[in-house]
C-alpha positions as CSV (number, residue, x, y, z in Angstrom):
1,M,-54.0,55.3,-99.6
2,V,-55.7,53.0,-102.1
3,I,-59.6,50.8,-102.1
4,I,-58.8,47.6,-103.5
5,L,-62.2,45.5,-104.3
6,T,-61.3,42.1,-105.7
7,S,-64.5,40.2,-107.4
8,L,-64.0,36.2,-107.9
9,L,-65.7,35.3,-111.6
10,I,-66.2,31.9,-110.8
11,L,-68.7,31.3,-107.9
12,N,-68.5,27.9,-108.0
13,F,-65.6,25.3,-108.8
14,N,-65.6,22.3,-109.4
15,Q,-63.3,19.6,-111.4
16,T,-64.2,20.9,-115.5
17,D,-63.3,24.1,-113.9
18,R,-59.5,24.9,-114.7
19,S,-59.4,28.9,-114.0
20,I,-60.1,30.7,-111.4
21,K,-60.6,34.3,-112.8
22,F,-60.4,37.8,-110.9
23,T,-61.3,41.1,-111.4
24,T,-59.9,44.0,-109.2
25,T,-60.4,47.3,-109.1
26,I,-58.3,49.8,-107.0
27,T,-59.3,53.3,-106.5
28,A,-56.7,55.9,-105.2
29,I,-58.1,57.8,-101.8
30,T,-55.1,60.4,-102.7
31,D,-52.8,60.6,-105.5
32,L,-50.5,58.2,-106.9
33,T,-47.7,57.8,-108.7
34,N,-45.8,54.9,-110.0
35,L,-48.5,51.9,-108.9
36,K,-48.2,48.3,-109.4
37,F,-50.0,45.5,-108.6
38,F,-48.8,41.8,-108.4
39,R,-49.8,38.4,-107.9
40,V,-46.9,35.4,-106.8
41,I,-47.4,31.9,-106.2
42,D,-44.6,29.4,-104.4
43,P,-46.6,26.3,-106.2
44,D,-45.3,23.2,-104.5
45,Q,-47.3,20.7,-106.1
46,D,-45.6,17.7,-105.6
47,Y,-44.5,18.0,-101.8
48,N,-47.4,16.1,-100.3
49,D,-47.3,13.8,-102.0
50,Y,-43.6,12.8,-103.6
51,E,-42.0,15.1,-100.6
52,T,-40.1,18.0,-103.3
53,Y,-40.5,21.1,-103.7
54,T,-39.1,21.4,-106.9
55,T,-41.4,22.1,-109.8
56,Y,-40.2,22.9,-113.6
57,N,-41.3,26.8,-114.5
58,Y,-41.9,28.3,-117.7
59,R,-42.8,31.2,-118.9
60,G,-45.3,31.4,-121.9
61,Y,-46.9,27.8,-123.9
62,D,-45.5,27.0,-127.4
63,D,-46.3,29.4,-130.0
64,T,-49.9,30.1,-128.4
65,L,-49.5,31.9,-125.4
66,P,-46.6,34.7,-124.9
67,A,-44.5,34.6,-122.0
68,K,-46.0,38.4,-120.7
69,F,-49.2,36.7,-120.7
70,Y,-48.8,33.4,-118.9
71,V,-46.3,31.6,-116.4
72,Y,-46.6,28.2,-115.0
73,A,-45.5,25.6,-112.7
74,V,-45.0,21.9,-113.5
75,G,-44.4,19.1,-110.7
76,P,-41.8,17.0,-112.0
77,Y,-43.1,13.9,-110.7
78,S,-47.2,14.4,-110.9
79,N,-47.6,16.8,-113.9
80,W,-49.6,18.9,-112.6
81,T,-49.5,22.2,-113.7
82,I,-50.6,25.6,-111.8
83,G,-49.9,29.3,-113.5
84,L,-51.3,33.1,-113.6
85,F,-52.1,34.4,-116.8
86,S,-53.6,37.7,-118.3
87,D,-54.0,38.9,-121.5
88,L,-54.7,42.7,-121.0
89,S,-53.3,45.0,-123.2
90,L,-52.6,46.7,-119.9
91,T,-48.3,46.7,-119.2
92,H,-47.8,43.8,-117.4
93,N,-45.6,40.6,-117.0
94,T,-44.3,37.7,-115.5
95,G,-41.3,36.0,-114.1
96,I,-39.6,33.1,-112.3
97,S,-38.3,34.1,-108.9
98,E,-35.0,31.3,-107.2
99,W,-35.8,34.0,-103.9
100,W,-39.2,34.4,-104.1
101,S,-39.1,38.0,-104.7
102,V,-42.0,40.4,-103.4
103,D,-40.8,43.4,-105.7
104,P,-43.5,43.5,-108.4
105,D,-40.4,45.5,-111.1
106,F,-39.1,41.8,-110.6
107,Y,-42.2,40.4,-112.6
108,L,-42.4,43.5,-114.9
109,N,-38.4,43.0,-116.1
110,E,-39.2,39.3,-117.4
111,N,-36.5,37.8,-114.6
112,N,-36.3,33.9,-115.1
113,N,-34.3,32.1,-112.5
114,G,-35.4,28.6,-113.9
115,D,-36.9,25.4,-112.3
116,G,-36.5,24.6,-108.9
117,D,-38.1,25.8,-105.5
118,N,-39.0,28.9,-107.2
119,S,-42.2,31.3,-107.0
120,I,-43.9,32.1,-110.4
121,G,-45.4,35.8,-110.5
122,I,-47.5,38.4,-112.5
123,A,-47.3,42.0,-112.2
124,F,-49.2,44.7,-113.6
125,D,-47.9,48.2,-114.1
126,L,-50.9,50.7,-113.4
127,G,-49.2,54.0,-113.8
128,D,-50.6,56.9,-111.7
129,L,-54.0,57.8,-110.6
130,N,-55.1,60.7,-109.4
131,A,-57.2,61.2,-106.1
132,G,-61.0,59.3,-106.5
133,Q,-59.4,57.7,-110.1
134,S,-59.5,53.7,-110.6
135,V,-58.2,50.9,-112.5
136,T,-59.9,47.9,-113.3
137,F,-58.3,44.9,-114.7
138,G,-57.9,40.7,-114.8
139,Y,-56.3,38.0,-114.1
140,A,-56.8,34.1,-113.5
141,Y,-55.0,31.2,-111.3
142,V,-55.1,28.3,-114.0
143,L,-54.5,24.8,-113.2
144,G,-54.7,21.3,-115.0
145,E,-53.5,18.2,-114.9
146,N,-51.2,19.0,-117.2
147,P,-49.4,21.7,-119.2
148,S,-51.7,21.3,-122.4
149,V,-54.8,21.0,-120.0
150,A,-54.0,23.8,-118.2
151,A,-53.1,26.1,-121.2
152,S,-56.2,25.2,-122.5
153,A,-58.3,26.9,-119.7
154,M,-56.7,30.2,-121.6
155,I,-59.4,32.4,-122.6
156,S,-59.6,36.3,-122.7
157,I,-59.9,37.8,-119.3
158,P,-63.7,39.4,-119.5
159,G,-63.1,43.0,-119.6
160,S,-60.8,45.6,-120.5
161,V,-58.9,47.7,-118.8
162,F,-61.0,50.7,-117.3
163,L,-59.8,54.2,-115.8
164,L,-62.9,55.2,-113.7
165,G,-63.1,58.5,-112.1
166,T,-64.6,59.4,-108.7
167,G,-68.3,58.8,-109.5
168,L,-67.3,55.1,-109.1
169,L,-65.4,56.0,-105.7
170,S,-69.1,56.8,-104.3
171,L,-70.0,53.5,-104.9
172,V,-67.3,51.4,-103.5
173,R,-66.1,52.6,-99.8
174,I,-64.6,49.2,-99.3
175,K,-61.2,48.8,-97.6
176,I,-59.3,45.3,-97.8
177,K,-56.2,44.8,-96.2
178,Q,-53.9,42.1,-98.5
179,E,-50.5,41.5,-96.9
180,E,-49.5,40.1,-101.1
181,V,-50.0,43.4,-101.9
182,L,-47.4,46.1,-102.2
183,I,-47.9,49.7,-103.5
184,F,-44.5,51.5,-104.6
185,N,-44.7,55.5,-104.9
186,H,-42.2,57.7,-106.5
187,H,-40.4,58.0,-103.1
188,K,-39.6,54.1,-103.3
189,K,-41.5,53.9,-100.0
190,H,-44.4,51.1,-99.7
191,R,-47.3,50.3,-98.1
192,H,-48.5,46.6,-96.9
193,L,-52.5,46.9,-97.8
């Protein structure tokens, strides 16, 4: 069992903002092995105006953003762009899934099913946590009217990865249930949080 605390770093979102930054802290209540976390988007940004689910999907941007840091989807008619980004040193990677995979290893293994009605995702390999330990990391959802505008929103995610002891556990006692998060342990069992 874990406690997950996710905080939104931008409190007010307006037309000039192009990213929504999150910091997530996961605290183990019991010992955990092979802990993984991921976020996935099924973009479909051109459906309402152009009735297409298809997107052009990419890992990385030019020579400036490596594929493990950034994955994004572009509407074929609107050029609207949405992506996921993290540049932390923590082991993580991105992927593009034709079947909307809900397995973090799919994204960690750099899979790329290309263009189509696909999902894009970013996954983090958090390793093992002993009871009472926490890990904190950040990521961002990125938006733009085209790929270059979205890519210009890339700035380092504030804060490094932290592994905290039992002291933080006493400060935060919030259990959050989220269907998007899967935690896999060494027995290949999984729990929806």
